[in-house]
C-alpha positions as CSV (number, residue, x, y, z in Angstrom):
1,M,12.8,-4.9,-26.7
2,S,15.4,-5.5,-23.9
3,M,15.5,-1.9,-22.8
4,F,14.1,1.5,-23.7
5,C,15.8,4.8,-23.0
6,H,15.3,8.2,-24.8
7,Q,16.6,10.6,-22.3
8,C,19.5,12.1,-24.3
9,E,20.0,13.8,-27.7
10,Q,22.0,10.8,-29.0
11,T,19.2,8.3,-28.6
12,A,19.1,5.8,-31.4
13,G,17.2,6.8,-34.5
14,G,15.9,9.8,-32.5
15,T,13.3,7.5,-31.0
16,G,15.0,5.4,-28.3
17,C,17.8,2.9,-27.5
18,T,16.3,-0.6,-27.2
19,K,19.3,-2.9,-27.2
20,V,22.2,-0.9,-25.8
21,G,22.5,2.8,-25.1
22,V,24.4,5.0,-27.5
23,C,25.9,6.5,-24.3
24,G,27.2,3.0,-23.4
25,K,24.8,1.8,-20.7
26,N,23.5,-1.7,-21.1
27,E,20.0,-3.1,-20.4
28,D,21.0,-4.0,-16.8
29,I,22.1,-0.5,-16.0
30,A,18.9,0.8,-17.6
31,S,16.9,-1.6,-15.6
32,L,18.4,-0.6,-12.3
33,Q,18.0,3.1,-13.1
34,D,14.3,2.5,-13.9
35,T,14.0,0.6,-10.6
36,L,15.7,3.4,-8.7
37,V,13.5,6.1,-10.2
38,F,10.3,4.0,-9.5
39,G,11.5,3.5,-5.9
40,L,12.0,7.3,-5.6
41,K,8.5,7.9,-6.7
42,G,7.3,5.6,-3.9
43,I,9.4,7.5,-1.4
44,S,8.0,10.8,-2.7
45,A,4.5,9.8,-1.9
46,Y,5.3,9.0,1.7
47,A,7.5,12.1,2.1
48,H,4.6,14.2,0.7
49,H,2.2,12.8,3.3
50,A,4.7,13.3,6.1
51,R,5.5,16.8,5.1
52,E,1.7,17.7,5.1
53,L,1.8,16.6,8.8
54,G,4.8,18.7,9.5
55,A,7.4,15.9,9.5
56,R,10.4,15.4,7.2
57,D,13.8,13.7,7.1
58,E,16.8,15.6,5.8
59,Q,18.7,12.4,5.0
60,V,15.8,11.2,2.8
61,D,15.5,14.6,1.1
62,A,19.2,14.6,0.3
63,F,19.1,11.0,-1.0
64,M,16.3,12.0,-3.4
65,H,18.6,14.6,-5.0
66,D,21.6,12.3,-5.1
67,A,19.7,9.4,-6.6
68,L,18.1,11.4,-9.3
69,F,21.5,12.9,-10.2
70,F,22.9,9.4,-10.3
71,T,20.5,8.5,-13.2
72,L,21.6,11.4,-15.5
73,T,23.2,10.6,-18.8
74,N,26.9,9.6,-18.5
75,V,27.1,9.8,-14.7
76,N,27.7,6.2,-13.6
77,F,28.1,2.9,-15.5
78,S,29.1,0.7,-12.6
79,L,26.7,-2.2,-12.0
80,E,27.8,-2.7,-8.4
81,R,27.2,1.0,-7.6
82,H,23.7,0.8,-9.2
83,I,22.8,-2.2,-7.0
84,E,24.1,-0.3,-3.9
85,M,22.0,2.7,-4.8
86,V,18.9,0.7,-5.4
87,L,19.3,-1.0,-2.0
88,K,20.0,2.4,-0.4
89,C,16.7,3.5,-1.9
90,G,15.1,0.7,0.2
91,E,16.9,2.0,3.3
92,M,15.6,5.5,2.7
93,N,12.1,4.2,2.2
94,L,12.2,2.5,5.5
95,R,13.2,5.8,7.1
96,I,10.4,7.8,5.5
97,M,7.8,5.1,6.4
98,E,8.9,5.4,10.0
99,V,8.6,9.2,9.8
100,L,5.1,8.9,8.4
101,D,4.0,6.3,10.9
102,N,5.2,8.6,13.8
103,A,3.5,11.6,12.2
104,H,0.2,9.6,12.0
105,V,0.4,8.4,15.6
106,T,1.3,11.9,16.9
107,R,-1.6,13.5,15.0
108,F,-4.3,10.9,15.2
109,G,-3.4,8.8,18.2
110,S,-2.2,5.2,18.5
111,P,-4.3,2.8,16.4
112,A,-6.5,0.2,18.0
113,P,-8.4,-2.7,16.4
114,A,-11.8,-1.8,15.0
115,Q,-14.7,-3.6,13.4
116,V,-15.8,-1.4,10.5
117,F,-19.4,-1.2,9.2
118,T,-19.8,-1.7,5.5
119,G,-23.4,-0.6,5.1
120,T,-24.8,2.9,4.7
121,K,-26.9,5.2,6.9
122,A,-29.9,7.1,5.5
123,G,-29.0,10.6,4.5
124,P,-26.5,12.7,2.5
125,G,-23.0,11.2,2.2
126,I,-19.4,11.8,1.1
127,V,-17.0,8.9,0.3
128,I,-13.3,9.7,0.6
129,T,-10.7,7.6,-1.2
130,G,-6.9,7.6,-1.4
131,H,-4.5,7.7,1.5
132,D,-4.5,11.3,3.1
133,L,-5.7,11.0,6.7
134,L,-5.2,14.8,7.2
135,D,-7.8,15.4,4.4
136,L,-10.2,13.0,6.2
137,E,-9.7,14.8,9.5
138,E,-10.5,18.2,8.0
139,L,-13.5,16.8,6.1
140,L,-14.8,15.3,9.4
141,K,-14.4,18.6,11.2
142,Q,-16.2,20.5,8.5
143,T,-19.1,18.0,8.1
144,E,-19.7,17.7,11.9
145,G,-23.2,18.8,12.7
146,T,-24.2,19.3,9.0
147,G,-26.1,16.0,8.6
148,V,-23.6,14.8,6.0
149,N,-22.1,11.4,6.8
150,V,-18.6,10.3,5.7
151,Y,-17.5,6.9,4.4
152,T,-14.0,5.7,3.7
153,H,-13.0,3.8,0.5
154,G,-10.0,1.7,-0.4
155,E,-6.8,2.6,1.4
156,M,-8.7,5.0,3.8
157,L,-10.1,2.0,5.6
158,P,-7.4,2.0,8.4
159,A,-8.5,5.5,9.4
160,H,-11.2,3.8,11.5
161,S,-8.5,2.6,13.9
162,Y,-7.1,6.0,14.8
163,P,-8.9,7.5,17.9
164,E,-8.8,11.1,16.8
165,L,-10.7,10.1,13.6
166,R,-12.9,7.4,15.0
167,K,-14.3,9.8,17.6
168,Y,-16.4,11.5,14.9
169,K,-19.8,9.8,15.0
170,H,-20.6,10.6,11.4
171,L,-17.7,8.6,10.2
172,I,-20.1,5.8,9.4
173,G,-18.0,3.0,7.9
174,N,-16.2,1.8,4.7
175,F,-18.0,1.8,1.3
176,G,-16.6,-0.5,-1.4
177,T,-13.3,-2.2,-1.8
178,A,-10.1,-1.5,-3.7
179,W,-9.3,1.2,-6.2
180,Q,-9.9,-0.8,-9.4
181,N,-13.5,-1.3,-8.5
182,Q,-14.3,2.4,-8.0
183,R,-16.1,2.9,-11.4
184,T,-18.7,0.4,-10.4
185,E,-18.8,1.3,-6.7
186,F,-18.9,5.1,-7.2
187,E,-21.9,4.6,-9.6
188,N,-23.7,2.9,-6.7
189,F,-22.9,5.7,-4.3
190,S,-25.4,8.5,-4.7
191,G,-23.4,11.1,-2.7
192,A,-20.3,13.1,-3.4
193,I,-16.8,11.7,-3.9
194,L,-13.5,13.0,-2.7
195,V,-10.2,11.7,-4.1
196,T,-7.1,12.5,-2.0
197,T,-4.2,10.7,-3.6
198,N,-3.2,8.1,-6.3
199,C,-5.3,5.1,-7.3
200,V,-8.0,7.0,-9.1
201,M,-9.6,5.7,-12.2
202,P,-9.9,8.0,-15.2
203,L,-13.5,8.9,-16.1
204,T,-15.0,7.3,-19.2
205,D,-18.1,8.2,-21.2
206,K,-20.0,5.5,-19.2
207,C,-19.2,7.2,-15.9
208,T,-22.2,9.1,-14.6
209,Y,-20.5,10.4,-11.4
210,G,-18.1,12.9,-13.1
211,D,-20.1,15.9,-11.9
212,R,-19.9,14.9,-8.2
213,I,-16.3,13.8,-7.9
214,Y,-13.7,16.2,-6.4
215,M,-9.9,16.0,-6.5
216,R,-7.7,17.1,-3.7
217,N,-4.2,18.6,-4.0
218,I,-2.0,17.0,-6.7
219,T,-4.7,14.5,-7.9
220,G,-6.7,15.4,-11.0
221,L,-9.2,14.1,-13.4
222,Q,-10.3,15.5,-16.7
223,G,-13.9,16.6,-15.8
224,G,-13.4,16.4,-12.0
225,K,-13.6,19.4,-9.7
226,Q,-10.4,20.5,-8.0
227,I,-9.9,21.5,-4.3
228,L,-6.4,22.9,-3.8
229,D,-6.8,23.8,-0.2
230,R,-8.8,22.0,2.6
231,D,-11.9,24.1,2.3
232,F,-14.5,21.4,1.7
233,S,-17.6,23.7,1.7
234,E,-18.4,23.2,-1.9
235,I,-18.4,19.4,-1.8
236,I,-20.4,19.4,1.5
237,A,-23.0,21.7,-0.1
238,H,-23.0,19.4,-3.2
239,A,-23.5,16.3,-1.0
240,K,-26.6,17.9,0.6
241,S,-28.1,18.5,-2.8
242,L,-27.7,14.9,-4.0
243,P,-30.1,12.0,-3.4
244,A,-29.8,10.6,0.1
245,L,-28.1,7.2,0.6
246,P,-30.5,4.5,1.7
247,E,-30.3,2.6,5.0
248,T,-28.4,-0.6,4.4
249,A,-27.0,-3.2,6.8
250,G,-23.9,-4.2,4.9
251,N,-23.0,-7.8,4.2
252,Y,-20.1,-8.0,6.7
253,T,-17.8,-6.0,8.9
254,I,-14.1,-5.5,8.3
255,A,-11.4,-5.8,11.0
256,T,-8.5,-3.3,10.8
257,G,-6.1,-1.5,13.1
258,F,-3.5,-4.1,14.0
259,H,-0.7,-1.6,14.0
260,H,2.6,-3.0,15.2
261,S,2.1,-1.4,18.6
262,V,-1.1,-3.5,19.0
263,I,0.6,-6.7,17.9
264,L,3.6,-6.1,20.1
265,S,1.4,-5.6,23.1
266,L,0.3,-9.2,22.5
267,A,3.9,-10.4,22.1
268,D,4.0,-12.7,25.1
269,K,0.7,-14.3,24.0
270,V,2.0,-14.7,20.4
271,V,5.3,-16.2,21.5
272,E,3.7,-18.6,23.9
273,A,1.3,-19.8,21.1
274,V,4.3,-20.4,18.8
275,K,6.2,-22.3,21.5
276,A,3.1,-24.4,22.2
277,G,2.8,-25.3,18.5
278,K,-0.6,-23.5,18.2
279,I,0.8,-21.0,15.7
280,K,3.0,-22.8,13.2
281,R,3.7,-20.0,10.7
282,F,3.1,-16.4,9.8
283,F,2.2,-15.3,6.3
284,L,2.4,-11.7,5.1
285,I,0.0,-11.6,2.2
286,G,-0.6,-8.2,0.8
287,G,0.4,-5.2,-1.3
288,C,-1.3,-3.5,-4.2
289,D,-4.5,-4.8,-5.7
290,G,-5.3,-4.5,-9.4
291,A,-7.7,-5.4,-12.2
292,K,-5.4,-7.9,-14.0
293,T,-6.5,-11.5,-14.1
294,G,-4.5,-13.8,-11.8
295,R,-5.0,-11.8,-8.6
296,N,-7.6,-14.4,-7.4
297,Y,-4.3,-16.2,-6.5
298,Y,-4.2,-14.1,-3.3
299,T,-7.7,-15.0,-2.3
300,E,-7.1,-18.6,-2.8
301,I,-3.8,-18.8,-1.0
302,A,-5.2,-16.9,2.0
303,Q,-8.1,-19.4,2.1
304,K,-5.7,-22.4,1.9
305,V,-3.3,-21.2,4.5
306,P,-3.5,-23.9,7.3
307,K,-5.7,-22.9,10.3
308,D,-2.7,-23.0,12.6
309,C,-1.1,-20.1,10.7
310,V,-1.6,-16.3,11.1
311,I,-2.0,-13.9,8.1
312,L,-0.7,-10.4,8.3
313,T,-1.9,-8.1,5.5
314,V,-1.3,-4.6,4.4
315,A,-2.4,-2.1,1.7
316,C,-5.3,-2.6,-0.7
317,G,-4.4,-6.2,-1.6
318,K,-6.2,-7.1,1.6
319,Y,-9.5,-6.6,-0.2
320,R,-8.9,-9.9,-1.9
321,F,-9.8,-11.7,1.3
322,N,-10.6,-9.3,4.2
323,N,-14.3,-10.0,3.9
324,L,-13.7,-13.6,4.9
325,D,-13.9,-15.0,8.5
326,F,-10.5,-16.6,9.4
327,G,-11.3,-17.1,13.0
328,D,-8.7,-16.9,15.8
329,I,-6.0,-18.9,17.6
330,D,-6.5,-18.6,21.4
331,G,-8.0,-15.2,20.9
332,I,-5.4,-14.0,18.4
333,P,-7.1,-13.2,15.1
334,R,-5.8,-15.2,12.2
335,L,-6.1,-12.2,10.0
336,L,-4.3,-9.0,11.1
337,D,-4.7,-5.9,9.0
338,L,-1.6,-3.7,9.6
339,G,-3.1,-0.7,7.7
340,Q,-2.2,1.3,4.6
341,C,0.7,0.4,2.3
342,N,3.1,2.6,4.3
343,N,2.2,0.5,7.3
344,A,4.5,-2.2,5.8
345,F,6.7,-0.5,8.4
346,S,4.5,-2.3,11.0
347,G,5.1,-5.6,9.3
348,I,8.8,-5.0,9.5
349,Q,8.6,-4.1,13.2
350,V,6.7,-7.2,14.0
351,A,9.2,-9.4,12.2
352,V,12.1,-7.7,14.0
353,A,10.4,-8.2,17.4
354,L,9.7,-11.8,16.7
355,A,13.3,-12.4,15.7
356,K,14.4,-10.8,18.9
357,A,12.0,-12.9,21.0
358,F,13.2,-16.1,19.4
359,N,16.8,-15.0,19.3
360,C,17.2,-15.6,15.6
361,G,17.3,-13.7,12.3
362,V,14.2,-12.6,10.4
363,N,15.0,-15.2,7.7
364,D,15.0,-18.0,10.4
365,L,11.5,-17.1,11.5
366,P,8.4,-19.2,10.4
367,L,7.4,-16.2,8.3
368,S,6.7,-16.1,4.6
369,F,6.2,-13.0,2.4
370,V,3.7,-13.4,-0.5
371,L,3.3,-9.9,-2.1
372,S,1.2,-8.4,-4.8
373,W,2.5,-5.3,-6.6
374,Y,1.0,-2.7,-9.0
375,E,2.7,0.7,-8.7
376,Q,5.8,2.5,-7.5
377,K,5.2,2.5,-3.8
378,A,5.2,-1.3,-3.9
379,V,8.6,-1.1,-5.6
380,A,9.9,1.1,-2.8
381,I,8.6,-1.4,-0.2
382,L,10.2,-4.4,-2.0
383,L,13.5,-2.5,-2.1
384,T,13.2,-1.9,1.7
385,L,12.8,-5.7,2.3
386,L,15.8,-6.4,0.1
387,H,17.8,-3.8,1.9
388,L,17.0,-5.6,5.2
389,G,18.1,-8.8,3.7
390,V,14.7,-10.5,3.7
391,K,14.9,-13.7,1.6
392,N,12.5,-15.9,-0.3
393,I,9.9,-13.2,-1.0
394,R,7.3,-14.3,-3.6
395,I,5.9,-11.5,-5.8
396,G,3.2,-11.4,-8.4
397,P,0.9,-11.6,-10.3
398,T,3.4,-10.8,-13.0
399,P,7.1,-9.9,-13.1
400,P,8.1,-6.2,-13.2
401,A,8.7,-5.4,-16.9
402,F,11.5,-2.9,-16.0
403,I,13.7,-5.5,-14.3
404,S,15.9,-7.2,-16.8
405,P,16.4,-11.0,-16.8
406,N,20.0,-10.6,-15.6
407,V,19.0,-8.3,-12.7
408,F,16.1,-10.6,-11.7
409,K,18.6,-13.5,-11.8
410,V,20.9,-11.6,-9.4
411,L,18.0,-10.9,-7.1
412,N,16.9,-14.5,-7.2
413,E,20.4,-15.8,-6.4
414,S,21.2,-13.2,-3.7
415,F,17.8,-13.0,-2.0
416,G,15.7,-15.9,-3.3
417,L,13.2,-13.4,-4.8
418,Q,10.8,-15.4,-6.9
419,L,7.5,-15.2,-8.8
420,I,4.3,-16.8,-7.5
421,T,3.2,-20.0,-9.2
422,T,0.0,-21.5,-7.9
423,P,-1.4,-21.4,-4.4
424,D,-1.0,-25.2,-4.0
425,E,2.6,-25.3,-5.3
426,D,3.7,-22.3,-3.3
427,L,2.2,-23.5,-0.1
428,K,3.8,-26.9,-0.6
429,A,7.2,-25.2,-1.1
430,I,6.7,-23.0,1.9
431,L,5.3,-25.6,4.3
432,G,7.3,-28.6,3.1
């Protein structure tokens, strides 16, 4: 099947067009329309979080309407216009990531590096997963003084770097790893569970935590309890009634909080280390994590990156290697966790600042992007990088099924976009 579209009444056989659209669109137009819609889904997630914090961007809102209209049947059959619109989607995602970053900093303070505890403290507990920092703040306010401790999970890890969240002493640490491991990890957490955004695993007959998992806002699970507002009294009471968590030390601590404002404050030191030959290259290794085999590639390539290189990471892909000790270069940590997936904005700001410091373009920097993708926010971020003209990005572990061979060829020829191979082969190609 080279394409699939069933959005109009004329669809072939009443089931779907799989070779060429009855309307006249080909697989490349269909591919670009799918890419655009997936990018819009990513933007919508960031716009939702920003709006919850009282921030919005009228230009982004208007683009959402125009872009969806663009994909209606018999509106546009121009390949060039579709490519322009997809890259425009990347531009709008950059805008909304900046809006969300500013909203987070305004509400929760400027992030600072933090070493996060991964054990548990004896007593009742709630683990919160997803991305919504406002939900976490409200939960911390309502649990303060109740004896219920709070733990982050997955993409909530960077919350520990924000001063207005870190100030709560009962925000104990981070429990578990990335989203795809939650069925195992939540089984091992005796307290209550709060899910705030996407990256939730459906309950199965084997899951025993279904009666203690709560869903916030637009998230939902068949069998899970719903909290539509931010009144967390029910889950707090439930947590108190559940078996207490044991006292455990944790096997390691996790470093997070290297927001671009932190890294740029070290700019002179970083530039000097590069000029002195102590830092030879920067790698941005990150993105979405997932359960599919082949993602051990990201662990292996991070481990094999030469010791005179610095690794930037972002989103839940960091869990493939953020439990490892990478050491430092003259006091600069070799692993710098920028934050949640939307903090890809920080990675862009660091790249732009380095290019300015060395009076060159981003593509001339000793900087390589090795990205993992899973869902639509990753698509939006990739489109942002392409909009900015970033070249030679490696993505994996598998190619996006919605991108047609011809479209991928255009992206490869125009931007050098390519699939990962093996860690050794890719490092050889990058390092020469």
